[in-house]
C-alpha positions in Angstrom: 29.0 3.2 -19.9 27.1 1.7 -17.0 25.3 3.6 -14.3 25.2 2.7 -10.6 22.1 4.8 -9.9 19.0 3.0 -8.7 15.4 4.1 -8.6 14.3 5.7 -5.3 12.2 3.5 -3.1 8.4 4.0 -3.3 6.7 5.1 0.0 3.6 3.5 1.3 1.7 4.8 4.3 -0.5 2.6 6.4 -2.1 2.6 9.8 0.6 1.5 12.2 2.4 0.4 14.3 3.7 -2.8 12.7 1.3 -5.8 13.1 -2.0 -4.1 12.2 -4.5 -5.6 9.8 -3.7 -2.7 7.5 -0.1 -3.8 7.3 -1.4 -7.3 6.5 -3.3 -5.8 3.6 -0.2 -4.0 2.4 1.8 -7.2 2.4 -0.6 -8.4 -0.4 0.7 -5.6 -2.8 3.5 -7.1 -5.0 4.7 -3.6 -6.0 5.2 -2.7 -2.3 7.6 -5.5 -1.5 11.0 -4.2 -0.7 9.8 -0.5 -0.7 9.6 2.0 2.2 6.6 1.4 4.5 5.6 4.4 6.6 3.4 3.6 9.7 1.1 6.6 10.6 -1.3 7.3 13.5 -4.6 7.6 11.6 -6.3 7.3 8.2 -6.3 11.1 7.6 -2.5 11.3 8.0 -2.1 8.4 5.5 -4.2 10.2 2.9 -2.5 13.5 3.5 0.8 11.8 2.8 -0.5 11.0 -0.6 -1.9 14.4 -1.3 1.4 16.1 -0.2 3.6 13.7 -2.2 5.2 12.3 1.0 4.0 8.9 0.0 3.2 7.3 -3.4 0.2 5.4 -2.0 -1.7 4.7 1.2 -3.5 1.5 2.4 -6.8 2.3 4.2 -9.7 0.2 5.5 -12.9 1.1 3.8 -15.5 -1.7 4.6 -16.1 -4.5 7.0 -18.3 -7.5 6.4 -19.8 -7.1 9.9 -20.0 -3.3 10.5 -20.3 -2.1 7.0 -18.6 1.0 5.6 -15.7 2.7 7.4 -17.4 6.1 7.4 -14.3 8.1 8.2 -12.7 6.7 5.1 -15.8 7.3 2.9 -16.0 10.9 4.1 -12.3 11.5 3.5 -12.5 10.2 0.0 -15.5 12.4 -0.7 -13.9 15.6 0.5 -10.1 15.3 -0.2 -9.5 16.0 -3.8 -6.9 14.4 -6.0 -7.2 10.7 -4.8 -7.7 7.6 -6.8 -8.3 3.9 -5.7 -5.9 1.6 -7.6 -6.5 -1.7 -5.9 -8.5 -3.6 -3.2 -7.5 -6.3 -0.8 -9.4 -8.5 1.7 -8.0 -9.5 5.1 -9.6 -12.1 7.4 -10.3 -10.6 10.7 -10.1 -12.2 14.2 -8.9 -11.1 17.5 -7.1 -12.2 20.7 -7.2 -10.7 24.2 -3.7 -9.9 25.5 -2.3 -8.6 28.8 0.9 -7.9 30.5 2.6 -11.1 31.7 1.1 -12.2 35.0 -2.3 -10.6 34.5 -5.2 -13.0 34.9 -8.7 -12.7 33.3 -10.3 -12.0 36.7 -7.9 -9.0 37.0 -9.2 -7.4 33.8 -11.4 -4.4 34.2 -10.3 -1.9 31.5 -9.9 -3.1 27.9 -8.5 -1.0 25.0 -9.2 -1.7 21.3 -10.2 -0.1 18.1 -14.0 0.7 18.2 -14.7 -1.6 15.1 -12.8 -4.5 16.7 -14.5 -3.9 20.0 -17.9 -4.1 18.4 -17.0 -7.5 16.8 -15.8 -8.8 20.2 -18.5 -7.3 22.4 -20.5 -10.5 22.8 -17.5 -12.5 24.1 -16.4 -9.6 26.4 -19.8 -9.1 27.9 -20.0 -12.8 28.8 -16.5 -13.3 30.0 -15.7 -9.8 31.5 -19.2 -8.4 32.2 -18.1 -5.4 34.2 -15.4 -4.2 31.8 -14.9 -0.7 30.5 -13.8 0.0 26.9 -11.2 2.6 26.0 -11.0 3.3 22.3 -7.7 3.2 20.5 -6.7 4.4 17.0 -5.5 0.8 16.2 -5.5 -2.5 17.9 -1.7 -2.6 17.9 -1.7 0.9 19.6 -3.9 -0.6 22.2 -1.2 -3.1 22.9 1.5 -0.4 23.1 -0.7 1.5 25.5 -0.7 -1.5 27.9 2.9 -0.5 28.8 2.1 3.2 29.3 2.3 3.9 33.1 -0.6 6.4 32.9 -2.9 4.5 30.6 -4.6 2.4 33.3 -5.4 -0.4 30.8 -5.6 -4.1 31.9 -6.0 -5.8 28.5 -6.0 -5.1 24.8 -7.9 -6.4 21.8 -5.2 -7.3 19.2 -4.6 -9.2 16.0 -3.3 -12.8 16.2 0.5 -13.1 16.3 0.9 -9.8 18.2 2.9 -11.8 20.8 5.7 -12.0 18.2 6.1 -8.2 18.3 5.4 -7.4 22.0 6.0 -9.0 25.4 2.4 -9.9 26.1 0.4 -12.9 27.1 -2.6 -14.2 25.2 -5.5 -14.8 27.6 -8.0 -15.8 24.9 -8.3 -16.2 21.1 -11.2 -16.3 18.7 -13.0 -13.3 20.3 -14.9 -12.2 17.2 -18.5 -13.1 17.0 -18.2 -14.1 13.3 -15.2 -16.2 12.5 -15.7 -15.4 8.7 -15.4 -11.6 9.1 -13.3 -9.8 6.6 -12.2 -6.2 6.2 -11.8 -4.7 2.7 -8.9 -2.4 2.2 -8.1 -0.1 -0.7 -4.8 1.2 -2.0 -5.1 5.0 -2.7 -2.8 7.0 -4.8 -2.9 10.5 -6.4 -4.9 10.8 -9.6 -3.4 8.6 -12.3 -4.6 7.4 -15.8 -7.0 4.6 -15.3 -5.5 1.2 -15.9 -6.8 -1.1 -18.6 -9.8 -3.4 -17.7 -9.0 -6.9 -16.4 -12.4 -8.4 -16.8 -12.8 -8.7 -13.0 -13.0 -5.0 -12.1 -15.0 -2.7 -9.8 -15.7 1.0 -10.2 -16.1 3.3 -7.2 -18.0 6.6 -7.2 -19.3 9.1 -4.7 -22.5 10.9 -5.9 -24.6 13.7 -4.4 -28.3 13.8 -5.0 -29.4 17.0 -6.6 -32.2 17.7 -4.2 -34.3 16.1 -1.4 -37.3 15.0 -3.3 -39.4 11.9 -4.1 -37.7 9.7 -6.7 -34.2 11.3 -6.5 -32.5 8.1 -5.3 -34.5 6.0 -7.8 -33.3 8.2 -10.6 -29.7 7.6 -9.5 -30.2 3.8 -9.3 -31.9 3.7 -12.6 -28.7 4.9 -14.3 -27.1 1.5 -13.3 -30.2 -0.8 -13.5 -31.1 0.1 -17.0 -27.6 -0.7 -18.2 -27.5 -4.0 -16.4 -24.8 -3.0 -13.8 -24.9 -4.7 -10.4 -24.0 -2.5 -7.4 -21.8 -4.2 -4.7 -22.0 -1.3 -2.3 -24.5 1.6 -1.8 -24.1 3.6 1.4 -25.5 7.0 2.2 -23.5 9.7 4.0 -24.7 13.2 5.0 -23.1 16.0 3.0 -23.1 18.1 6.2 -24.1 21.5 4.9 -27.8 21.1 5.9 -30.4 18.5 6.8 -31.7 16.4 4.0 -28.6 16.5 1.8 -26.9 13.2 1.2 -24.1 11.7 -0.9 -23.9 8.0 -1.9 -20.9 5.8 -1.9 -21.2 3.4 -4.8 -19.2 0.4 -5.9 -20.4 -1.0 -9.3 -19.3 -4.1 -11.1 -17.2 -3.4 -14.2 -14.7 -0.8 -15.5 -15.1 2.7 -16.6 -13.8 1.7 -20.0 -16.6 -0.8 -20.3 -19.3 0.7 -22.5 -22.2 0.0 -20.1 -20.3 1.5 -17.1 -19.1 4.6 -19.0 -22.7 5.2 -20.2 -24.1 4.9 -16.7 -21.5 7.3 -15.3 -22.4 9.8 -18.0 -26.1 9.4 -17.0 -25.2 10.0 -13.3 -23.1 13.1 -14.2 -26.0 14.6 -16.2 -28.3 14.8 -13.1 -25.9 15.0 -10.1 -24.4 18.3 -9.0 -21.2 16.5 -7.9 -19.7 13.2 -8.9 -16.4 12.0 -7.5 -14.8 9.2 -9.6 -12.7 7.2 -7.2 -11.3 4.7 -9.7 -11.7 1.4 -11.6 -9.5 -1.4 -10.3 -9.3 -5.2 -10.1 -11.6 -6.8 -7.5 -10.0 -8.6 -4.6 -12.1 -11.7 -5.2 -11.3 -11.6 -9.0 -15.0 -12.4 -9.8 -16.0 -11.2 -13.3 -19.1 -8.9 -13.7 -22.3 -10.6 -14.8 -24.6 -8.9 -17.3 -27.2 -9.8 -19.9 -26.2 -10.1 -23.6 -27.9 -6.8 -24.4 -25.5 -4.9 -22.1 -22.2 -6.2 -23.6 -19.7 -3.7 -25.2 -20.6 -5.0 -28.6 -24.3 -4.3 -28.0 -23.6 -0.7 -27.1 -21.3 -0.2 -30.1 -23.8 -1.8 -32.5 -26.6 0.4 -31.2 -24.4 3.6 -31.8 -23.5 2.5 -35.3 -27.2 1.8 -36.1 -28.1 5.3 -34.9 -25.3 6.9 -36.9 -26.5 5.1 -40.0 -30.0 6.3 -39.4 -28.9 9.9 -38.9 -26.7 9.8 -42.1 -29.5 8.2 -44.1 -27.6 5.0 -44.9 -30.1 2.8 -43.1 -33.9 2.7 -43.4 
């Protein structure tokens, strides 16, 4: 007897409206093809959708090659329980300046755009529109939408290339970004799930609080990774916020929590830190394998444990 029932569509939240770089990142997720995509107004709303079960996963920006970490994302992942990173994706970032049809560059005085995008385009804007005023927008696509709001008083918007396919705008200039090789790193965040098996090209993300503000505290944290031959691809500090001198560190480490060296390092971190948030082990976007010395291979760790066990049991001199 056949059944006509089909599995419900999975829901993915992302910073909208359609056309954002976040949507471009979500398009890289094979499992998201043909599923329900839910555009939201801000990063916090996207993550709350996951926490509440409204969405199965959310795509958020977490790091930019020019401006560094997206602090609002790092702080949210540190303070919102029950989240897990399950993948990362890289999007090349460039920008165009768009206006309502008929507007000329000499007419532009007020420009809207996301603060990160504005920072990357600042040099071009200062040269070409030196007397401009910047109005922050929650996303660059929203900046375009605001162009058509009667009370917004915006002359131009910083937007992703191709935005003219979605909105009735004219492109005044392209290639605004100071660095044409800029990229933004996005992560796909779900509720807590069992960790997937290692792929050999993995990254592990943690958030770790230092136990106290004293000489050598950060060194002790970093030694947990250095002595096990683990390279860190990100180390960023963020204030805990309860008092001066208290910091948490956002850490990306090469390798997977099921790798012996990584697991051993995380145990070392956990022994001295008052709070460790495990954010996930997931395939790297660049698919580069971790590099480590022979003495830090899984076989080396297992052989050392077997040797110690034999010593304790008296079967080895």
